[in-house]
Structure formats: structure tokens, C-alpha cells
VEXDOTOR-888722 format. One line per 10 residues: their letters; for each residue x negated, y negated, z of N, C-alpha, C. Coordinates in steps of 0.02 Angstrom, whole numbers, plus 32768, in hexadecimal, padded with zeros to 4 digits. Layout:
REM residues N
A = X:Y:Z:X:Y:Z:X:Y:Z  ...;
END
This chain:
REM residues 241
XXXXXXXXXX = 7FD7:8035:8004:7FF0:7FFC:8001:7FCD:7FC7:7FFE  7FE1:7F96:7FE2:7FC4:7F55:7FC1:7FCC:7F21:8005  7F92:7F0D:8029:7FA4:7EDF:8071:7FAE:7E97:8041  7FD4:7E62:8075:8001:7E3C:806F:7FB4:7DF7:8077  7F9C:7E1E:8096:7F4D:7DE0:80B3:7F17:7DFE:8085  7F05:7DE0:8061:7ECE:7DC5:8031:7E8D:7DE9:805E  7E8A:7DD4:8098:7E3B:7DCD:80BB:7E43:7E47:80D3  7E75:7E6A:80BC:7E63:7E9F:80BB:7E63:7EB4:8083  7E45:7EAA:8045:7E51:7EC3:7FFB:7E08:7ED5:7FFA  7DEA:7EC6:801D:7D98:7EDD:8008:7D6F:7EF7:8041;
XXXXXXXXXX = 7D97:7F0D:8072:7D65:7F0F:80A5:7D3C:7F59:80B1  7D41:7F94:8079:7D18:7FD2:8066:7D1A:7FD0:801D  7D1C:7FA0:7FFC:7CFA:7F9E:7FC6:7CB9:7F86:7FAA  7C79:7F76:7FC4:7C59:7F5E:7FC6:7C25:7F91:7F7F  7C2A:7FDE:7F94:7C03:8010:7F6B:7C11:7FF4:7F1B  7C51:7FE9:7F0D:7C70:8005:7ED1:7C72:7FC1:7EB4  7C77:7F71:7EE6:7C93:7F36:7EAC:7C69:7F26:7E84  7C23:7F24:7E93:7BFB:7F18:7E4B:7C18:7F33:7E07  7BFD:7F76:7E13:7C1A:7F97:7DEE:7C6D:7F95:7DAE  7C90:7F88:7DEB:7CC4:7F60:7DCA:7CDD:7F3A:7DA1;
XXXXXXXXXX = 7C9F:7EFE:7DB5:7C89:7ECA:7D81:7C72:7EDF:7D44  7C3E:7EE9:7D48:7C24:7EFC:7D0C:7C31:7F51:7CCB  7C79:7F6B:7CF2:7C9F:7F91:7CB1:7CCC:7F87:7CAB  7CD9:7F43:7CC0:7D0B:7F30:7C85:7CE4:7EF9:7C4D  7CE3:7EF5:7C08:7CC6:7EBE:7BDE:7CDA:7E8B:7C03  7D1A:7E73:7C06:7D4B:7E31:7BF0:7D17:7E0F:7C51  7D30:7E42:7C86:7CF7:7E28:7CC3:7CC9:7E1B:7CBE  7C92:7E32:7CA1:7C5A:7E33:7C89:7C50:7DF1:7C61  7C7E:7DDD:7C2E:7C65:7DA3:7C09:7C77:7D66:7C3B  7CBC:7D73:7C5D:7CC9:7D37:7C80:7C8E:7D21:7CBF;
XXXXXXXXXX = 7C69:7D51:7CD4:7C42:7D6A:7D0A:7BFA:7D38:7CDE  7BF5:7D3D:7CAD:7BBF:7D1F:7C79:7BCC:7CDD:7C73  7C04:7CC8:7C6A:7C0E:7C82:7C54:7C0C:7C5B:7C9C  7C30:7C6A:7CD9:7C26:7C60:7D06:7BCF:7C41:7D2D  7BA4:7C7A:7D24:7B6A:7C64:7D38:7B4C:7C29:7D02  7B56:7C38:7CC3:7B3A:7BF2:7C99:7B55:7BAC:7CAD  7BA6:7BB1:7CC0:7BAE:7B67:7CD3:7B9B:7B55:7D0D  7B95:7B98:7D39:7B87:7B8F:7D96:7B3E:7B5C:7D7D  7B11:7B7E:7D5D:7AD0:7B72:7D55:7AD9:7B20:7D33  7AF1:7B0F:7D08:7AF0:7AD5:7CEA:7B07:7A95:7D32;
XXXXXXXXXX = 7B3E:7AA2:7D59:7B57:7A67:7D68:7B25:7A7A:7DB1  7B05:7ABB:7DC5:7AD3:7AAC:7E06:7A97:7A66:7DED  7A93:7A89:7DAF:7A46:7A52:7D9C:7A7B:7A0C:7D99  7AA6:79F0:7D9A:7AC2:79B2:7D94:7ACF:7997:7DDE  7AE5:79CC:7E0C:7AF0:79A7:7E4C:7AC3:79AE:7E6F  7A9B:79D4:7E68:7A64:79D6:7E9C:7A1E:79E2:7E83  7A05:79A9:7E4F:79BE:79A4:7E20:7976:79D6:7E56  7980:79BB:7E90:7948:79DE:7EA9:7959:7A2F:7EE3  7976:7A1C:7F1C:798D:7A48:7F38:79C3:7A44:7F63  79F2:7A80:7F5D:7A2E:7A76:7FAD:7A21:7A78:7FEE;
XXXXXXXXXX = 7A29:7A47:8007:7A14:7A42:804B:7A25:7A83:8070  7A71:7A83:8064:7A8D:7AC0:8096:7AB8:7ADA:805C  7ACF:7B24:805D:7AF3:7B4C:8031:7B0C:7B70:8043  7B55:7B7D:8055:7B95:7BB8:8061:7BB6:7BD8:8028  7BAC:7C1F:8037:7BD2:7C4B:8000:7C05:7C67:801C  7C43:7C38:8010:7C80:7C4C:8029:7CA3:7CA6:801B  7CA7:7CD5:802F:7CC0:7D10:8016:7C9C:7D09:7FE6  7C5D:7D0B:7FFA:7C27:7D3F:7FE1:7C21:7D78:7FB3  7C52:7DA6:7FD6:7C48:7DEC:7FB8:7C01:7E04:7FAC  7BF1:7E27:7F80:7BB7:7E49:7F74:7B77:7E2A:7F6C;
XXXXXXXXXX = 7B91:7DE7:7F69:7B60:7DB1:7F58:7B50:7D94:7F27  7B77:7D9A:7EEC:7B79:7D9B:7E99:7B79:7D54:7E93  7B85:7D28:7EAB:7B83:7CCA:7EA5:7B48:7CC8:7EDF  7B31:7CDA:7F09:7B17:7CD2:7F3C:7AD6:7CD5:7F15  7ABC:7D0E:7F08:7A84:7D0A:7EE0:7A6F:7CEA:7EB9  7A8E:7CCB:7E95:7A85:7C9E:7E66:7A6C:7C48:7E73  7A88:7C50:7EB3:7A7B:7BF7:7ED3:7A4E:7BE7:7F10  7A3F:7C2C:7F35:7A16:7C3E:7F60:79C4:7C1E:7F62  79AD:7C11:7F1B:796F:7C14:7F21:7974:7BD0:7F0C  79B2:7B9D:7F01:79B7:7B58:7EF5:79A4:7B2F:7F41;
XXXXXXXXXX = 79C8:7B59:7F74:79DF:7B40:7FAE:799E:7B45:7FE1  79A5:7B0D:8002:7966:7B20:8048:7984:7B3A:807F  79CC:7B49:8089:79EE:7B82:80B5:7A27:7B8F:8096  7A2B:7BC3:8089:7A67:7C02:8066:7A8B:7C23:80A1  7AC9:7C27:809E:7B00:7C48:80D9:7B2C:7C6E:809E  7B24:7C96:80B2:7B69:7CC5:809F:7BA1:7CF5:80C4  7BE1:7CDB:80C1:7C03:7CEB:80F9:7C3D:7D26:80D1  7C59:7D54:80EB:7C8D:7D8A:80D7:7CA2:7D96:8113  7CDC:7DB5:8115:7CF5:7DE8:814C:7CFD:7E2E:8135  7CCF:7E4F:80FD:7CCA:7E88:8103:7C7F:7E8A:80F7;
XXXXXXXXXX = 7C7B:7EC6:811D:7C30:7ED8:8136:7C0E:7F07:8107  7C33:7F37:80E8:7C1C:7F5B:809B:7C11:7F33:807A  7C2D:7F04:8065:7C14:7EB7:802F:7BE0:7E9F:8036  7BD3:7E8F:8087:7B91:7E60:808F:7B69:7EB2:8097  7B71:7ED2:8097:7B35:7F09:8094:7B18:7F0A:8050  7B26:7EFF:8016:7B23:7F0D:7FDD:7B08:7EBC:7FD2  7B2D:7E89:7FE2:7AF6:7E56:7FDE:7AC5:7E30:7FEC  7AB2:7E63:8030:7A7D:7E69:805A:7A3B:7E87:803F  7A4B:7EAF:8008:7A1E:7ED3:7FE7:7A0A:7EA9:7FAA  7A34:7E70:7F93:7A15:7E5F:7F52:79F2:7E06:7F62;
XXXXXXXXXX = 7A24:7E00:7F9B:79FB:7DA2:7FAF:79DF:7DBB:7FDF  79A2:7DA0:7FDB:7978:7DA9:8011:7966:7D5B:8030  796F:7D2D:801B:796D:7CEC:8030:79AD:7CB3:805B  79DE:7CFA:8051:7A15:7CE1:8080:7A2F:7D02:80BA  7A4B:7CDB:80EE:7A5C:7CF3:8136:7AAE:7CFD:812B  7AC3:7D48:812A:7B07:7D57:812D:7B23:7D60:8177  7B6E:7D46:8165:7B92:7D58:8198:7BD1:7D7F:81AA  7BD7:7DA8:81C8:7C2E:7DBE:81C6:7C52:7DA1:81DF  7C75:7D6C:81C4:7CAE:7D4F:81F1:7CEC:7D2B:81BB  7D26:7D31:81D9:7D5E:7CEA:81D1:7D49:7CC0:81E9;
XXXXXXXXXX = 7D34:7C8F:81B9:7D18:7C3F:81CF:7D70:7C27:81D1  7DB1:7C39:81BA:7DF4:7C1E:81C0:7DFA:7C1C:8213  7DF5:7C54:8229:7DEC:7C64:8264:7DAD:7C5F:829F  7D71:7C52:829B:7D51:7C47:82C3:7D1B:7C09:82BD  7D01:7C03:82D2:7CB0:7BC0:82BC:7C67:7BF7:82E3  7C86:7C3C:82A0:7C2C:7C5E:82BF:7BFC:7C34:826E  7C0B:7C20:825D:7BC9:7BF3:8239:7BD4:7B9E:822C  7BBF:7B78:826E:7BD8:7B40:8276:7BA7:7B0A:824C  7BB7:7ACE:824D:7B88:7AA8:8211:7BAA:7A8E:81ED  7B7B:7A76:81C3:7B93:7A45:8189:7B79:7A77:815F;
XXXXXXXXXX = 7B9D:7A52:8121:7B61:7A81:80DF:7B76:7A34:80A5  7B3A:7A3E:806E:7B41:7A0F:8039:7B74:7A40:7FF2  7B6B:7A88:7FFE:7B96:7A9D:7FC3:7BAD:7AE1:7FDF  7BEE:7AE9:7FDC:7C1C:7B36:7FD4:7C2D:7B57:7F95  7C19:7B84:7F83:7C4C:7BB8:7F62:7C83:7BE9:7F6D  7CAE:7BE3:7F43:7CDB:7C23:7F51:7CF0:7C2E:7F0C  7CCD:7C7E:7EEC:7CEE:7C87:7ECB:7D1D:7CCA:7EB9  7D3C:7CC7:7E9C:7D6D:7D13:7E8B:7D9F:7D12:7ED0  7DBF:7CD5:7EF9:7DDB:7CE2:7F34:7E0E:7CBF:7F2E  7E14:7C85:7F1D:7E4B:7C6C:7F1B:7E81:7C7D:7EFC;
XXXXXXXXXX = 7E89:7C95:7EAA:7ECA:7CAA:7E8B:7ECF:7CF3:7E9F  7EAF:7D13:7ECC:7EBB:7D4E:7EF9:7EEC:7D48:7F3D  7EC9:7D1A:7F52:7EED:7D09:7F9D:7F3A:7CEE:7F9A  7F64:7CEF:7FD1:7FA4:7CD8:7FDF:7F94:7C84:7FEF  7FD1:7C82:7FFC:7FC9:7C24:7FEF:7FB0:7C08:802F  7FCA:7C31:806A:7FB7:7C22:80C0:7F79:7C16:80BB  7F50:7C66:80A3:7F06:7C59:80A3:7EED:7C1F:807B  7F0E:7C31:8040:7ECA:7BF2:8020:7EE0:7BA4:802B  7F12:7B9A:8059:7F0A:7B5C:8086:7EF1:7B5F:80B0  7EEA:7BA2:80DC:7EB2:7BA9:811B:7E71:7B9E:8106;
XXXXXXXXXX = 7E5D:7BB2:80C2:7E04:7BB4:80B7:7E07:7B7F:80A8  7E19:7B5C:8076:7E04:7B12:8061:7E19:7AD5:80A3  7E36:7AE3:80E3:7E31:7AC6:8119:7DEE:7ACA:8136  7DE4:7B22:8140:7DA8:7B28:8158:7D69:7B22:8123  7D5E:7B18:80FB:7D31:7AF8:80BF:7D25:7AC0:80D2  7D6B:7A8A:80C2:7D46:7A4C:80C7:7D32:7A34:8119  7D43:7A48:8155:7D18:7A43:8194:7CDF:7A4A:8192  7CC7:7A79:815E:7C85:7A8D:8172:7C5E:7A6B:811F  7C7B:7A45:8111:7C57:7A1E:80CE:7C32:79D2:80EC  7C02:79C5:80C6:7BF5:7969:80ED:7C26:7946:80B6;
XXXXXXXXXX = 7C4C:7911:80D9:7C4B:78CD:80A3:7C14:78E4:806B  7C60:78DF:803B:7C3D:78D5:7FF3:7C1B:7916:7FD7  7C20:7942:7FFD:7C1B:7994:7FF1:7C39:79B8:7FB8  7C10:79EB:7F93:7C35:79F5:7F61:7C53:7A45:7F6A  7C94:7A5D:7F58:7CA4:7A8D:7F59:7CB8:7AB3:7F03  7C93:7AFC:7F03:7C8E:7B1E:7EB2:7CC5:7B45:7EB4  7CE2:7B5A:7EA0:7D0F:7B92:7E82:7D22:7BAC:7E46  7D4F:7BD6:7E3C:7D61:7BE6:7E08:7DA6:7BF8:7E06  7DD4:7C0C:7DD2:7E15:7C12:7DE1:7E1C:7C4D:7D99  7E15:7C85:7DB1:7E14:7CC9:7D81:7E5A:7CD3:7D79;
XXXXXXXXXX = 7E60:7D03:7D4F:7E9F:7D1A:7D3A:7EE4:7CE2:7D3B  7EE6:7CB1:7D1C:7EFC:7C74:7D20:7F3D:7C87:7CF9  7F82:7C8C:7D26:7FD3:7CA8:7D08:7FC0:7C7B:7CCF  7FCB:7C47:7CB2:7FCE:7C20:7C84:7FAB:7C17:7C4F  7F74:7C48:7C44:7F44:7C45:7C1D:7F68:7C69:7BDF  7F65:7C62:7BA4:7F71:7C94:7B72:7F72:7CD6:7B82  7F44:7D09:7B96:7F1E:7D43:7B95:7F50:7D4E:7BE7  7F63:7D2B:7C1B:7FA1:7D3F:7C39:7FD6:7D39:7C35  7FF2:7D17:7BF4:802D:7D1A:7BF1:802F:7D5A:7BBB  800D:7D5F:7B98:800D:7D9A:7B75:801A:7DE0:7BA6;
XXXXXXXXXX = 7FF3:7DDC:7BDA:7FE1:7E1E:7BF8:8042:7E1A:7C19  805A:7DE6:7C37:809D:7DE7:7C4C:80C2:7E05:7C0C  80C1:7DEC:7BD3:80FA:7E11:7BBD:80EA:7E3A:7B96  80B3:7E66:7B9C:80A4:7EAB:7B92:80B7:7ED6:7BC8  80E3:7EB8:7C08:80ED:7EF2:7C46:80B0:7EF3:7C79  807F:7ED0:7C89:804C:7EC6:7C9F:8055:7ED7:7CE7  8038:7EDD:7D19:8034:7EE3:7D60:8035:7E9F:7D86  8030:7EB1:7DBB:8029:7E5E:7DF5:8007:7E2E:7DC5  8012:7DFD:7DCC:7FDF:7DBD:7DA1:7FDB:7D85:7DF1  7F93:7D7A:7DE5:7FA2:7D21:7E12:7FC7:7CF5:7E04;
XXXXXXXXXX = 7FD6:7CD5:7E3C:800F:7CA2:7E3A:7FEF:7C5D:7E28  7FBA:7C54:7E2E:7F87:7C1A:7E36:7F6A:7C0B:7DF6  7FA8:7BD2:7DDE:7F94:7BA4:7DA5:7F6A:7B77:7DAA  7F48:7B5A:7D7D:7F13:7B1D:7D86:7F4A:7AE3:7D9E  7F6D:7AD6:7D8F:7F9B:7A9E:7DA9:7F9F:7AB9:7DF7  7FBC:7AEC:7E01:7FBA:7AF2:7E53:7F89:7B03:7E72  7F4D:7B00:7E60:7F10:7AF7:7E81:7EFA:7AB1:7E81  7F03:7AAD:7E41:7EE6:7A57:7E54:7F0E:7A2C:7E8C  7F4C:7A33:7E89:7F71:7A14:7EC3:7F61:7A34:7F00  7F44:7A6E:7F23:7F2F:7A7F:7F46:7F01:7A5B:7F56;
XXXXXXXXXX = 7ED1:7A59:7F30:7E8D:7A3E:7F48:7E98:79F0:7F54  7EB4:79D8:7F3A:7ED9:7987:7F45:7EFB:7984:7F95  7F17:79C7:7FA7:7F38:79AB:7FD9:7F1B:79C0:801E  7EEF:79DF:8010:7EB7:79F1:8039:7E66:79BD:8039  7E71:7994:801F:7E44:795C:802C:7E03:7963:8008  7E1F:7981:7FBE:7DDF:7985:7F88:7DF7:7968:7F46  7DBD:7955:7F20:7DB2:7936:7ED6:7DA7:7955:7EB4  7DC4:7973:7E72:7D95:7989:7E48:7D88:797E:7E16  7D36:7982:7E20:7CF9:7958:7DF0:7CD2:7975:7DB1  7CF0:79B5:7D92:7CDF:79CB:7D62:7CF1:7A0D:7D69;
XXXXXXXXXX = 7CFA:7A21:7D1D:7D10:7A59:7D09:7D12:7A8D:7CD4  7D06:7AC6:7CC1:7CED:7AEB:7C93:7D25:7B1B:7C92  7D46:7B1F:7C53:7D73:7B63:7C31:7D57:7B8A:7C27  7D69:7BC5:7C2E:7D5B:7BF8:7C12:7D68:7C40:7C0B  7D6A:7C4B:7BA9:7D85:7C7C:7BA4:7DCE:7C5E:7B7C  7DE1:7C19:7B63:7E21:7C09:7B50:7E22:7C17:7B2A  7DF6:7C25:7AE5:7E05:7C41:7AA6:7E1B:7C92:7AA3  7E11:7CA3:7AE9:7E42:7CE8:7AE8:7E67:7D04:7AEA  7E96:7CFB:7AB6:7EDD:7CF2:7AA2:7F08:7D45:7AAD  7ED3:7D87:7AA0:7EF8:7DBD:7A91:7ED2:7DF5:7AB9;
XXXXXXXXXX = 7EEA:7E31:7ACD:7EBB:7E54:7AEA:7E87:7E68:7ABE  7E95:7E8F:7A75:7E5F:7E8E:7A61:7E27:7E6A:7A60  7E2F:7E2F:7A63:7DF1:7E03:7A56:7DC9:7DFB:7AA2  7DD4:7E3E:7AC7:7DC4:7E5E:7B15:7DA0:7E8D:7B0C  7D8F:7EA3:7AC9:7D55:7EDE:7AC8:7D11:7EC0:7AC2  7CEB:7EDE:7AE9:7C9A:7EDD:7AEB:7C78:7EC4:7AAE  7C85:7ED9:7A70:7C73:7EC8:7A31:7C8F:7E8A:7A2B  7CBD:7E77:7A2D:7CED:7E26:7A18:7CC7:7DFC:7A55  7CBA:7E01:7A8F:7CA4:7DDD:7AC3:7C5C:7DD0:7AC8  7C40:7E04:7A96:7BE8:7E18:7A9A:7BDE:7DE8:7A58;
XXXXXXXXXX = 7BF8:7DD5:7A3B:7BEF:7DC2:79F0:7BDE:7D6E:79F9  7BAC:7D51:79B5:7B90:7D07:79AC:7BE1:7CE2:79B7  7C1C:7CF7:79A9:7C62:7CBF:7985:7C70:7CC5:79CD  7C80:7CF2:7A06:7C8B:7CE8:7A3D:7C6C:7CB1:7A65  7C2E:7CB0:7A61:7BF1:7C87:7A6E:7C0F:7C31:7A56  7C1A:7C31:7A2D:7C26:7BF0:7A0C:7C5E:7BD8:79FA  7CA0:7C17:7A0F:7CD2:7BF1:7A1E:7CE7:7BE0:7A73  7CA6:7C0A:7AA4:7CA7:7C02:7AD7:7C91:7BB6:7AE3  7C6D:7B9A:7AC6:7C3C:7B4E:7AD4:7C72:7B2B:7ABE  7CA3:7B3C:7A7F:7CCD:7AFE:7A5D:7D0A:7B00:7A9A;
XXXXXXXXXX = 7D0C:7B36:7ABB:7D75:7B25:7ACA:7D43:7B2C:7B37  7D19:7B0B:7B58:7D00:7B0B:7B80:7D20:7ACE:7BAA  7D40:7A96:7B92:7D4E:7A51:7BB8:7D87:7A67:7BD8  7D91:7A28:7C04:7DB7:7A0E:7C26:7DF8:7A33:7C1C  7E0C:7A11:7BED:7E55:79FE:7BC9:7E79:7A51:7BBC  7E3C:7A81:7BB2:7E46:7AC4:7BAC:7E49:7AE8:7BE0  7E51:7AC2:7C1E:7E42:7AE3:7C62:7E77:7B04:7C83  7EAA:7AE9:7C64:7EEF:7AF4:7C77:7F1B:7B4E:7C62  7F00:7B5D:7C1C:7F14:7B96:7BF2:7EDE:7BBE:7BF0  7EA8:7BB4:7C27:7E62:7BDC:7C14:7E82:7C1C:7C3F;
XXXXXXXXXX = 7E69:7C4F:7C43:7E6A:7C98:7C6A:7E2A:7C82:7CAA  7E08:7C5C:7CA9:7DDA:7C51:7CDC:7DC3:7C0B:7CCF  7DA9:7BE4:7D0F:7D95:7B9D:7D0D:7D74:7B89:7D43  7D4A:7B88:7D2E:7CF9:7B67:7D71:7D10:7B15:7D81  7D2C:7B02:7DB4:7D39:7AD0:7DDD:7CFE:7AC1:7E0F  7CEE:7A8B:7E0F:7CC0:7A54:7E42:7CF9:7A1C:7E58  7D0A:7A37:7EA0:7D23:79F7:7EC8:7D04:79DA:7EF9  7D16:79A3:7EF3:7CE6:7974:7F2F:7D14:7969:7F71  7CF5:797E:7FB4:7D09:7951:7FDF:7D20:78FB:7FE7  7D5F:7900:7FDC:7D6F:78B3:7FFB:7D8C:7898:8021;
X = 7D8D:78C1:8051:7DCA:78AF:8091:7DC4:78F3:80C3;
END
């Protein structure tokens, strides 16, 4: 039975999580372009070093390992010890803490950057709000939160999935996420759409996604105005309140 609280969903999935992403050509494609855009935005926001960095719901360290070398202090937090076991094996410069920051102050102090990937789309509404409250409390004034909104239900691919009788889909549209960020004291500073051009399931094959044409299309449709209808978007939000 599926838990109604996303906190419980990945507690024992550490050993299998990475392989599930890489076994799907579509998920691996999203991961590749998330990495690409993340590297670009970090160079713009922090041209020298990130003084203090937190990866919230860090899981197996997929994002942590891409950021830790840029940070003077890197911390990863997750509620799943099995996920953190995997993260510790690949991220040697990061201190990992098993805790729920919506319910405790296990990691005090202020951070200059917080990341939270593949979390908000899957979480329930009250957890989304609780996490943004907790993150806001731990960010310095003007600090940055970088997140993604994967499996956007308003994307062309999401609509096609529902029409084909697909399973449960997230309810977090781009506009719902944007409004949630604003209510919690954040302002979107930068965004990059990922996969806007993927209109049909047949375009998600490894052969198609690995083609030179896919790369050209991705770069052509990466801009902010395509974000509301892309299956994934990387967003940079700045703490303003």
C-alpha cells in the first residue's frame, strides 16, 4: 500500500535507487540535462566558492556529488539511512545527517545554497509547505534554493500519459509550484525547461534521446517561457522574505 506521506517512500530504497534512474532512457536524459543546467547556474551564482551548502532530501547523493567540490562546507540531509549509505560512498567531502528538518533542528545554522531535486513533485501539499518553511529558515537573506519540477502534469508528455490511461501522476504544475514558492518567501530568479520538445512516448527511446537532433532541440527549447509545459524544469529561487 502506498504511503500518504512521502517521507516514508524511500526509506529502504537506497540500494536500488540509482539503477532505477539509469535504467530508464528518459530519466537518464533528464538527469543529464539537470546536471548541465546546474553547472551553468552555479558558475553564475557562485563564481568563486559556495560558503555553505545543504542538499535537502539528498537521497543517494546524485546532486550532492555535483556540488560538493564547489563548496567550503557541504551537508546532505535525508530521512532514509539506506539512501545515505549510498551517498556516503560517493561523496567524500560532504557530511551527511539522517534527519527530518521539518521536525527538528538537527542541522542548525544558515546556508548560502540549498538544493532539493526530485522531491517537490512527489510530496503532498502539507509536506511541500513544511519543507519550504524549513528551508527558508535555514537560508541566509538573499540565499538561493535550486529545485526541479519533474513529471509536470501540464507537459505534453504528461497529458499524453493521462490520455493513454497512465497511472498516478503528480499534481504539481509549474504555476502551482511558482505560487507556492512566492507564498513561502521565494522569488524565481532563473529557470531552464528540460524536454519541452518531447511530445510523444516514441520520442523517449534511447536512440532518439541520444541523437544530435535531440541535443539541438533541447537547447532551442530550454528557455523560461517553455517551462510551464516541459516535463522537467530547473528553477533557481532567491529568498526575499
